[in-house]
N, C-alpha and C positions, 0 to 999 in steps of 0.2 A: 258888085256883083261877086267878081274874083276874090276882092276881100272877104266876103261874108264865107265864100264857098273855101277859101284858104282855114280862116278859123275853124269852121267845122270839122275840117281835116285832122287840123293839129289838136281838136279836142277830143276828137276818138283815138286816135294814136296815143294821146296821153291814159287815156282810160283802158286801151290794151296792155299798156305798158304795168299799170298800177297793179289790173288784174293777174298780170304774170306773174307779179312777184309774191301775190297772194297766195300762190299756189304752194300746197306742199308735197312733199316727197312720200308716199304712202306706202313705199316700198317695204316689207317686211323682211325679216330673218326666217329662213327655213329650220334655224337651229331648235331644238324642244328646250327651252332654258328658264328657268327660275331665277330675278332677282330680288335680293334682299329679304329671301323669304317667301316673296310672292310670286304666283305661280301667274304666267300670261299665257291668256286663251290663244293668240297667234303665232306665239314662239316667239315674239320680240324680245328684245334684251333691253331694258330701261336706261336710260343717259344715267340715272345715279347708280354709280358704280364704287362709293363709298365702302370703307371696310366696315363689315360684319362682325360682332363678336356674341356667341354664345356658348353653353355651358354643355358638355355632353360625357359621357363612360364609354372607356375602351372595351370593345368586346374582342378583339380580335389584332395582333399586333403582325408586323412585317414589313415587307417593303412599303404599303401604305397601311392605314389606320380603317380599322373599322370600327363605327363608334355609334352609340344611341345618344339619339339629342335629347335635351332636358323636353319633358313634354310640354312644357310651357312656352317654350321656344317656335319662333316661325318656323327654323328649319325642320322640327317635329311634323310641322303641317305639309311639308313634301315629302319627307319619309323617315320612318321610324328608325332606318339603318344607314348612314351615310358613309362613302368610303372616302376617305382623305387621303390625298397625294401628300408627301412629305419632302419631295425635290427642292424647294426652295423656302423650307420651314426653319427657323430657328423654336429650338424647342428649349424651354427651360425648367426647372424646379420649381418648387413652392419657395425657396428662398430666390430665385434668380438666378442660380448660375446655370449656364448652358449644358445640356446633356444630350447624349447620341439617341438616335431614334430607337436604339438596341435597349436601352434604360427604360424605355415605357412599358406597363404591364396592365393587361386585363384586368379591369378593376377600378384603374385610375382614372381620377375624376379631372377633366380637363377644360380650360376655356379655350378656344378656338376662334383665330383671329382669320378672316379669308375677304375676299373682295364681294362676298354679296351672290354671285353666280353658283348656282344649283345645275349640274346637268341632271334632268329628268331621266335616270334608267332606275333599276332596283339592283341594288342598293345604290342611293343618288351619289353623285359624286362633286366634291368640291377641292381645291386646291388652297392650302393653307399657307398663310406667311408667318403665324406664330402660334405658338402652341404653347401654353403653361400647365405643368403641372399642379393641380390646387388640394387634391386630397387623395385618399383611395378606398374602395368600396372592401371594407373587411369582413361586411357580414356575409358574403359569397362562401369566404374562406373558412368562416366560422362552421357552416352546413357542410362543408366538405370534410372537416375535422372529424366532425360528428359522424359524418357517413363512414369515413373510413376506420374511426374507431370501431364502431359498430360490424363493420365488414370484417375485422380479425378478430373478434369475439367468436366462439365455436366455428373453428374455420372448416371444420369438418360440414357444415352445412354448405358449406361452397363448393364442396366435391361435384365435380361433372357439370357446374351451370353452364349456361349460355348466354344468359340475359340476366340482368338486375333490373328490379320494378322498382321507381319509386312513386309512394304517395304522397302528393304534396297538397292533401286537402286542407291542411293545418300549417303550411308553411306561411311566414309572415315577412313582410318588408323587403319581397323581392319583387322586380317587374318579371313580366313574361319570356323577356329577352333575357332578364338574368338567371332564370331557372334553365333557360336553353343554354345559358353557359355552364351551369353547373352539369347538365346531363352531358354537355361534350367534355368534361374534365373529368367525369366518372369512366365514360366510355373508353378515352384515351390512357386514364391509369389503370384499370381492371381488364381492357381488352374486350369487355362483353357488351351486347348490345343493351342500350338502355331504354327503356319503356316508362309511362308515366300512367299512373292508374291504381284505383282502390282494389280491394280483395274481390269487391263485387263486381268491379267493371270486366277485370282480368275473369274473373270465372264466366261472366256474359259472352266475354270472347275466347273462350276453351281455352286460354293460356294456361288456368290454374283449374287441376281436376275438382271440382266443388265436391262431388259425390266421395271421392277417396279423400278429400282434404290434402291434397299432394300439389306441390309447384314441382314438377318433374324438372323443368329444363332452366330453371332459376330461382332468386331470392327475393321476396318482397319486404323492403326498408321502410319504415313509417316513423316518422316524426311528429308527434302530437304535444297537446297541451306547451305551445311554444310561447315563450315570451322573450323580449329581446329588451334589454337597456342599453340603451346605445351610449349613455354618459358611462356609464362602466364597463361599457365594451362587452356585456355577458348575453348569455343566449342560457335558458332555462329550456327542459321540455322531457319527455318520456320518450323512448325508444325500443323498437320492436324489428328484429330480424326473423320472417318467416319462411320457411319450408315447406312444411307438413304440420299436421294436426299434432303429430309427437315429434316435430324438429322444430324450435325456435329458441330465440335468446332475446333478451332485451332490459331494460333497467327501468325503473318508476322515474327516475329524477337523475338527469344529467346536467350539468352544470360546466358551459364551456367559456372560459374566459382567455381575453387577448391580453396578452402583458407588454403589447407593444412592437413584438418581434413574432410571436405565433400563439395560437390556440392552443390552452392546456384545458383537459378533459377530467370532470371528475364525477363519480359514479354512486348512487345511493339506490340500494333496493334493487341488485340485482338479482335476475330469475331466469330459469332454463326449463325447457321443456323437451 
């Protein structure tokens, strides 16, 4: 009888040991983190921390980079803007030569390598281990060159202005973030408030006096009939700078060509009123 009881006791003890070994630690990390571009619902960090690689465009430089990840990437699902720590990053150009972070420029197309962990703030945050510059977005610079050329035409129209309005209705080839970059650069270059809108939009908002056909505090810059030949690095469009019914200037055809270093502007059918 004692032998039977002893066997039962041993069996019960063995069962507890097996069950105990099968218990998993359900402790979760309270940090709000995404791993390899996949958001975790409970803030858990996945054990898979292998390197992740994605393409992005530089939209702001400095101690850290602000980038816009490629729309098709997992990182874009986390955030359309990501701040990148460069503390331990190796940065190289398209030829593989190491460069300093100060050599990075707005509009650079880069490949980013990081550990797969994204901190879910806005912008999101990552720490890069490697960054390679693979290309540069020259189209934004082309827009800025055309805008600058038009701004300098009949400078009397710019007298006492406080803002520049940009009609982007027919702009092509740019993301919303790239448009934001252009707005920011126009503001920095000329020192005026920059707003977006058509003549009708600005009239409805009371910025333009539609009754007297007057933009008292600014100028409206419009680029229309736009075409972009990426292979030839050429933009064609019509331009107009408007201040009032009797104060405007423009060209029926503007051709902006990139020669590898800068954009060159040629105009045909100039008009003034």
